[in-house]
VEXRO-189085 format. One record per atom (N, C-alpha, C): residue number from 1; x, y negated, z. Coordinates in Angstrom, 1 decimal. Atoms other than C-alpha are relative to their C-alpha. Layout:
% VEXRO-189085
(NUM,(X,Y,Z)),
...
% end
This chain:
% VEXRO-189085
(1,(0.0,0.9,-1.1)),
(1,(134.9,26.1,85.5)),
(1,(0.8,0.6,1.1)),
(2,(-0.9,-0.5,-1.1)),
(2,(137.5,26.5,88.3)),
(2,(-0.6,-0.5,1.3)),
(3,(0.5,0.3,-1.3)),
(3,(136.6,26.5,91.9)),
(3,(1.2,0.1,1.0)),
(4,(-1.1,0.0,-1.0)),
(4,(139.1,25.6,94.7)),
(4,(-0.6,0.0,1.4)),
(5,(0.3,-0.1,-1.4)),
(5,(138.8,26.6,98.3)),
(5,(1.0,-0.6,0.8)),
(6,(-1.0,0.7,-0.9)),
(6,(140.4,24.5,101.0)),
(6,(-0.4,0.2,1.4)),
(7,(0.2,-0.1,-1.4)),
(7,(140.8,24.8,104.7)),
(7,(0.6,-1.3,0.5)),
(8,(-0.4,1.3,-0.5)),
(8,(141.0,21.3,106.2)),
(8,(0.2,0.1,1.5)),
(9,(-0.3,0.0,-1.5)),
(9,(142.7,21.0,109.6)),
(9,(0.6,-1.4,0.3)),
(10,(-0.5,1.3,-0.4)),
(10,(143.2,17.6,111.2)),
(10,(0.5,0.2,1.4)),
(11,(-0.6,-0.2,-1.3)),
(11,(145.5,17.6,114.1)),
(11,(-0.1,-1.3,0.9)),
(12,(0.2,1.2,-0.8)),
(12,(144.6,14.1,115.3)),
(12,(-1.1,0.2,1.0)),
(13,(1.0,-0.2,-1.1)),
(13,(142.7,13.9,118.6)),
(13,(-1.3,-0.8,-0.4)),
(14,(1.3,0.6,0.3)),
(14,(139.0,13.2,118.0)),
(14,(-1.0,0.3,1.2)),
(15,(1.0,-0.3,-0.9)),
(15,(136.1,12.9,120.4)),
(15,(-1.1,0.8,-0.6)),
(16,(1.1,-1.0,0.5)),
(16,(133.0,15.2,120.1)),
(16,(-0.9,-0.7,-1.0)),
(17,(1.0,0.7,0.9)),
(17,(130.7,12.6,118.4)),
(17,(0.6,-0.3,-1.4)),
(18,(-0.6,0.3,1.3)),
(18,(133.2,11.6,115.7)),
(18,(0.3,1.3,-0.8)),
(19,(-0.2,-1.3,0.6)),
(19,(134.0,15.3,115.0)),
(19,(-1.3,0.5,-0.7)),
(20,(1.3,-0.4,0.5)),
(20,(130.3,16.1,114.5)),
(20,(-0.4,-0.9,-1.2)),
(21,(0.3,0.8,1.1)),
(21,(129.9,13.1,112.2)),
(21,(0.9,0.3,-1.2)),
(22,(-0.9,-0.3,1.0)),
(22,(133.0,14.0,110.2)),
(22,(-0.5,1.3,-0.7)),
(23,(0.5,-1.3,0.5)),
(23,(131.6,17.6,109.8)),
(23,(-1.2,-0.2,-0.9)),
(24,(1.2,0.3,0.8)),
(24,(128.3,16.3,108.6)),
(24,(0.3,-0.7,-1.3)),
(25,(-0.3,0.8,1.2)),
(25,(129.8,13.8,106.1)),
(25,(0.7,0.9,-1.0)),
(26,(-0.7,-0.9,0.9)),
(26,(132.1,16.6,104.7)),
(26,(-1.0,0.9,-0.7)),
(27,(1.1,-0.9,0.6)),
(27,(129.0,18.9,104.2)),
(27,(-0.8,-0.8,-1.1)),
(28,(0.7,0.8,0.9)),
(28,(127.1,16.1,102.5)),
(28,(0.8,-0.3,-1.3)),
(29,(-0.9,0.3,1.1)),
(29,(130.1,15.2,100.3)),
(29,(0.1,1.3,-0.9)),
(30,(-0.1,-1.3,0.8)),
(30,(130.6,18.9,99.3)),
(30,(-1.2,0.3,-0.8)),
(31,(1.3,-0.3,0.7)),
(31,(126.9,19.3,98.4)),
(31,(-0.1,-0.9,-1.1)),
(32,(0.2,1.0,1.1)),
(32,(126.9,16.1,96.4)),
(32,(0.9,0.4,-1.2)),
(33,(-0.9,-0.3,1.1)),
(33,(130.0,17.1,94.4)),
(33,(-0.4,1.3,-0.7)),
(34,(0.4,-1.2,0.6)),
(34,(128.7,20.6,93.8)),
(34,(-1.2,-0.3,-0.9)),
(35,(1.2,0.3,0.9)),
(35,(125.3,19.3,92.5)),
(35,(0.4,-0.8,-1.2)),
(36,(-0.5,0.9,1.1)),
(36,(127.0,16.6,90.4)),
(36,(0.7,0.8,-1.0)),
(37,(-0.7,-0.8,1.0)),
(37,(129.3,19.1,88.8)),
(37,(-0.9,1.0,-0.7)),
(38,(0.9,-0.9,0.6)),
(38,(126.5,21.6,88.2)),
(38,(-0.9,-0.7,-1.0)),
(39,(0.8,0.8,0.9)),
(39,(124.3,18.9,86.6)),
(39,(0.8,-0.3,-1.3)),
(40,(-0.8,0.3,1.2)),
(40,(127.2,17.8,84.3)),
(40,(0.2,1.2,-0.8)),
(41,(-0.2,-1.2,0.7)),
(41,(127.9,21.4,83.4)),
(41,(-1.2,0.4,-0.8)),
(42,(1.2,-0.4,0.7)),
(42,(124.3,22.1,82.5)),
(42,(-0.3,-1.0,-1.1)),
(43,(0.3,1.0,1.0)),
(43,(123.8,18.8,80.6)),
(43,(1.0,0.0,-1.1)),
(44,(-1.0,0.1,1.1)),
(44,(127.1,18.8,78.7)),
(44,(0.5,1.3,-0.5)),
(45,(-0.4,-1.3,0.4)),
(45,(127.6,22.5,78.4)),
(45,(-0.2,0.4,-1.4)),
(46,(0.3,-0.3,1.4)),
(46,(125.9,23.0,75.0)),
(46,(0.8,-0.8,-0.9)),
(47,(-0.7,0.9,0.9)),
(47,(127.7,20.0,73.6)),
(47,(1.5,0.2,0.0)),
(48,(-1.5,-0.2,-0.1)),
(48,(131.2,21.0,74.7)),
(48,(0.5,1.1,-0.9)),
(49,(-0.4,-1.1,0.9)),
(49,(131.3,24.2,72.6)),
(49,(0.4,-0.5,-1.4)),
(50,(-0.4,0.4,1.4)),
(50,(131.3,22.6,69.1)),
(50,(1.2,-0.9,0.1)),
(51,(-1.2,0.8,-0.1)),
(51,(133.8,20.0,70.2)),
(51,(1.2,0.8,0.2)),
(52,(-1.1,-0.8,-0.2)),
(52,(136.1,22.6,71.5)),
(52,(0.4,0.8,-1.2)),
(53,(-0.3,-0.7,1.2)),
(53,(135.8,24.6,68.3)),
(53,(0.7,-0.9,-1.1)),
(54,(-0.6,1.0,0.9)),
(54,(136.6,21.5,66.2)),
(54,(1.5,-0.3,0.4)),
(55,(-1.4,0.3,-0.5)),
(55,(139.7,20.7,68.3)),
(55,(0.9,1.2,-0.3)),
(56,(-0.8,-1.2,0.2)),
(56,(140.9,24.3,68.1)),
(56,(0.3,0.2,-1.5)),
(57,(-0.2,-0.1,1.4)),
(57,(140.5,24.3,64.3)),
(57,(1.0,-1.0,-0.5)),
(58,(-1.0,1.1,0.4)),
(58,(142.4,21.0,63.9)),
(58,(1.4,0.3,0.5)),
(59,(-1.3,-0.3,-0.5)),
(59,(145.2,22.2,66.1)),
(59,(0.6,1.2,-0.8)),
(60,(-0.4,-1.1,0.8)),
(60,(145.4,25.4,64.1)),
(60,(0.5,-0.4,-1.4)),
(61,(-0.4,0.4,1.4)),
(61,(145.7,23.5,60.8)),
(61,(1.3,-0.9,0.0)),
(62,(-1.1,0.9,0.0)),
(62,(148.4,21.1,62.0)),
(62,(1.3,0.8,0.0)),
(63,(-1.3,-0.6,0.1)),
(63,(152.0,22.0,61.2)),
(63,(0.8,-0.2,1.3)),
(64,(-0.8,0.0,-1.3)),
(64,(154.1,22.8,64.3)),
(64,(1.4,-0.3,-0.3)),
(65,(-1.4,0.2,0.2)),
(65,(157.6,21.4,64.5)),
(65,(0.8,0.9,0.9)),
(66,(-0.7,-1.0,-0.8)),
(66,(158.5,24.0,67.1)),
(66,(0.0,1.4,-0.6)),
(67,(-0.1,-1.4,0.6)),
(67,(159.7,27.4,66.0)),
(67,(-0.6,1.0,1.0)),
(68,(0.7,-1.0,-0.8)),
(68,(157.7,30.3,67.3)),
(68,(1.1,1.1,0.4)),
(69,(-1.0,-1.1,-0.4)),
(69,(159.7,33.0,69.3)),
(69,(-0.3,1.2,-0.8)),
(70,(0.1,-1.2,0.7)),
(70,(160.4,36.2,67.6)),
(70,(-0.8,1.1,0.8)),
(71,(0.7,-1.1,-0.7)),
(71,(158.2,39.2,68.5)),
(71,(0.9,1.0,0.5)),
(72,(-0.9,-1.0,-0.7)),
(72,(159.6,41.8,70.8)),
(72,(-0.6,1.4,-0.5)),
(73,(0.4,-1.3,0.5)),
(73,(159.5,45.3,69.3)),
(73,(0.7,1.0,0.9)),
(74,(-0.5,-1.0,-1.0)),
(74,(159.9,48.2,71.8)),
(74,(0.1,1.3,-0.8)),
(75,(-0.2,-1.3,0.6)),
(75,(161.3,51.4,70.4)),
(75,(0.5,1.0,1.0)),
(76,(-0.3,-1.1,-0.9)),
(76,(161.5,54.6,72.2)),
(76,(1.1,0.9,-0.5)),
% end
């Protein structure tokens, strides 16, 4: 699971009350998305493993039309 950190800077003029409201809604939104992602991870986590293994096996069995690059051998 990847986590992204952002720094949000708004350069538009705001009065004090709207800035406080915006900060509060951003906190609530961040908490909601964190909890929602955590619940989905916990609920779907055990079921995603077998699906990922099946997909990897099927991809490994398919014939590739692309040629693989030659390996690099380093000699001293």
